[in-house]
C-alpha positions in Angstrom: 121.6 104.9 111.4 124.2 103.5 109.1 121.4 102.4 106.7 120.1 105.6 106.6 123.4 107.3 105.5 124.1 105.3 102.9 120.5 105.5 101.3 121.3 109.4 101.9 124.5 108.7 99.8 122.8 106.9 97.2 120.1 109.7 96.5 123.1 112.2 96.1 124.8 110.0 93.7 121.4 109.3 91.6 121.1 112.9 91.5 124.3 113.5 89.9 123.9 110.8 87.3 120.7 111.9 86.5 122.0 115.2 85.7 125.1 114.1 83.8 122.8 111.9 81.7 120.2 114.8 81.3 117.5 112.5 82.2 114.8 113.4 84.4 116.3 113.9 88.1 112.6 113.0 89.4 112.0 109.6 87.8 115.4 108.5 88.5 115.9 109.5 92.3 112.1 109.0 93.2 112.3 105.3 93.7 115.4 105.8 96.1 113.4 108.5 98.0 110.4 106.5 98.2 112.9 103.6 100.2 113.8 106.4 102.6 110.2 107.4 103.3 108.9 103.7 103.6 111.1 102.9 106.3 110.4 105.8 108.0 106.7 104.8 108.0 107.6 101.2 109.1 109.9 102.3 112.0 106.9 104.0 113.4 104.5 101.0 113.6 107.2 98.3 114.3 105.0 97.3 117.4 101.8 96.9 115.0 100.7 93.1 114.7 101.3 91.6 111.0 99.0 89.4 108.9 99.8 88.4 105.2 97.5 87.8 102.5 98.5 86.5 98.8 99.4 90.0 97.6 99.1 92.5 101.1 100.4 92.8 104.3 98.2 94.1 106.9 99.6 96.2 109.9 97.2 96.6 112.7 96.7 96.9 116.8 94.5 94.5 118.6 91.4 96.6 118.3 91.2 96.2 115.0 91.9 92.6 114.6 88.4 91.8 114.1 88.6 93.6 110.6 91.9 92.3 109.2 90.2 89.4 107.2 87.7 92.0 105.5 90.4 94.0 104.6 92.5 91.3 103.1 89.8 90.0 101.1 88.9 93.4 100.0 92.2 94.2 98.7 92.8 90.8 97.1 89.1 90.8 95.3 90.2 93.9 93.2 94.1 93.1 93.0 93.7 91.4 89.4 91.3 93.8 87.9 93.3 96.9 88.8 96.6 95.8 87.9 95.1 94.7 84.6 93.7 97.9 83.8 96.8 99.8 84.7 99.3 97.3 83.1 101.5 96.9 86.2 102.4 94.2 88.8 103.8 95.8 92.1 107.1 94.2 92.9 106.5 91.8 96.2 103.1 92.5 98.5 101.9 95.9 99.5 101.5 97.2 102.8 98.0 98.4 104.5 98.3 100.0 107.7 95.2 100.3 109.9 95.0 103.2 112.3 92.9 103.3 115.3 93.9 106.8 116.1 93.7 109.4 113.3 96.3 111.6 114.9 98.8 108.7 114.6 97.9 108.3 111.0 98.4 112.3 110.2 101.8 112.4 112.1 103.3 109.2 110.4 101.8 110.2 106.8 102.6 113.9 107.0 98.9 115.0 107.5 98.1 117.9 109.3 96.5 117.5 112.8 92.5 118.1 112.6 92.6 117.0 109.1 90.4 113.7 108.2 91.5 111.4 105.6 89.7 107.7 105.2 93.0 106.7 103.5 96.1 108.1 102.3 98.8 106.5 100.3 102.4 107.9 100.6 106.1 106.5 99.9 104.9 103.0 98.8 102.5 102.4 102.0 98.9 102.4 102.0 97.2 103.8 105.2 93.4 103.5 106.2 91.2 104.6 109.2 89.9 101.5 111.0 86.6 100.9 110.0 85.4 101.2 113.7 85.9 105.3 113.1 83.8 105.8 110.2 81.3 102.8 109.9 78.1 103.5 111.9 76.9 101.0 114.4 74.1 98.9 112.9 75.4 99.4 109.4 76.3 96.4 107.4 80.4 96.7 108.0 81.5 94.1 105.0 79.0 95.8 102.4 80.0 99.6 103.6 83.5 98.7 103.5 83.7 97.0 100.2 81.7 99.6 98.4 82.8 102.8 100.2 86.2 101.9 101.7 89.6 103.7 100.5 91.2 100.4 99.8 90.6 100.2 96.0 91.5 104.2 96.0 95.0 104.2 97.7 95.9 100.8 96.1 95.4 102.3 92.8 97.4 105.4 93.8 100.3 103.0 94.9 100.3 101.5 91.2 100.1 105.1 89.6 103.1 106.1 91.6 105.0 102.9 90.6 104.6 103.3 86.9 105.1 107.2 86.9 108.0 107.2 89.5 106.3 110.1 91.1 106.1 112.1 88.0 102.2 113.0 88.0 99.8 116.0 88.7 97.5 115.5 91.7 94.3 115.6 89.7 95.3 113.0 87.6 96.3 110.1 89.9 92.9 110.7 91.6 91.2 110.9 88.5 92.4 107.7 88.0 91.8 106.2 91.5 88.3 107.4 91.1 88.1 106.0 87.9 89.2 102.5 89.3 86.2 102.7 92.0 83.9 103.5 89.3 85.1 100.5 87.2 85.3 98.3 90.3 82.1 98.9 92.3 80.3 101.1 90.2 81.0 104.4 92.7 80.4 107.5 91.1 82.2 110.3 92.7 80.3 113.6 93.3 77.6 112.2 91.1 74.9 114.6 92.7 77.2 117.6 93.2 76.7 120.8 90.7 79.4 123.1 89.9 78.5 127.1 90.8 79.1 127.9 87.2 81.3 126.1 84.7 83.3 123.3 85.6 87.3 123.5 86.9 89.5 124.6 83.6 92.8 122.6 83.2 94.6 125.4 84.4 92.5 125.3 87.6 93.3 121.7 88.0 96.9 122.0 87.2 97.8 124.6 89.3 95.3 125.1 91.9 94.1 121.7 92.5 94.4 121.8 96.5 92.8 125.1 97.0 89.6 124.4 95.0 86.4 122.9 96.5 87.3 119.4 97.5 84.5 117.8 96.3 84.4 119.5 92.9 88.1 119.2 92.0 87.7 115.3 92.6 84.5 115.3 90.7 86.1 117.3 87.8 89.3 114.9 88.1 87.1 112.0 87.7 85.1 113.6 84.6 88.3 114.3 82.8 89.7 110.8 83.4 86.8 108.9 82.6 86.5 111.0 79.2 90.1 110.0 78.3 89.1 106.0 79.1 85.9 106.4 77.3 87.3 108.0 74.2 91.0 106.7 73.7 90.5 103.2 76.3 92.6 102.2 79.2 95.4 101.6 77.1 96.2 105.3 76.8 95.8 106.1 80.3 98.5 103.1 80.9 100.8 104.5 78.0 100.4 107.6 79.5 101.5 106.5 82.8 104.5 104.7 81.2 105.4 108.0 79.6 105.4 109.9 82.9 107.7 107.3 84.5 110.2 108.0 81.7 110.1 111.7 82.6 107.9 113.1 79.8 105.3 115.9 81.3 101.6 114.9 81.2 101.0 117.4 78.1 103.8 115.9 75.9 102.4 112.5 76.7 98.8 113.5 76.0 100.0 114.8 72.8 102.0 112.0 72.0 99.2 109.2 72.9 96.2 111.1 71.2 97.5 114.1 69.0 95.5 116.8 70.8 96.3 119.1 73.5 95.4 118.1 77.0 94.2 121.9 78.0 91.8 121.8 75.1 90.5 118.2 75.5 90.0 119.1 79.3 88.5 122.2 78.7 86.1 120.6 76.4 85.3 117.4 78.2 81.5 116.9 79.2 80.2 117.3 82.8 
């Protein structure tokens, strides 16, 4: 309890300093807020088993012990490529929690009961559903998990969150995560999906992302982020993330890095 009270006090001090220094409240306070959230999650899994790799800590229960090496190997396989693409190395090892019960994962990661997510990133921690819950009997578990699994996607979210200090729109972090899946494994989200009319506009991605058709919203986020990478390179995405981490808006960052308005670029990005 004392530790939590101290952290709350620190958050308050950070907020006050942020206001006094005219900096971004979010980017200055967010790392401390994340520590509190991470502590809460780790408290909920204190009875889970632990196995460590070079860069990852896997928390799991006995039924998933047979998958732990596969999860570690998959994460380690992509670790260096992802941090090179995004220009950032996480401090310390990253935690991946494997849940055999989706309802427990939803509860610990604040997802509504009944919603399904193969993986979730929150407060510096990655959670994934046990491969036994979504890989069908008879399938090649290793091949399916490495190509379709959530590790690359969720680890990318972790890196983006660290760099940008929580200051990013949902469409952008989802677009970057899907772009990394494409760059790492050639997996192209929504390749065979078609829009019912025109693709989503920038205003829709910015303001209504969570209420749009999920598959098509993710597809458009991927297309737009890939278009940025294709035209300006991953270096521009890296700079944008650093700009966001300093408290800049994504519109200001994109203009700073490219000289163009983001809404115009997005609305003209090809399908």
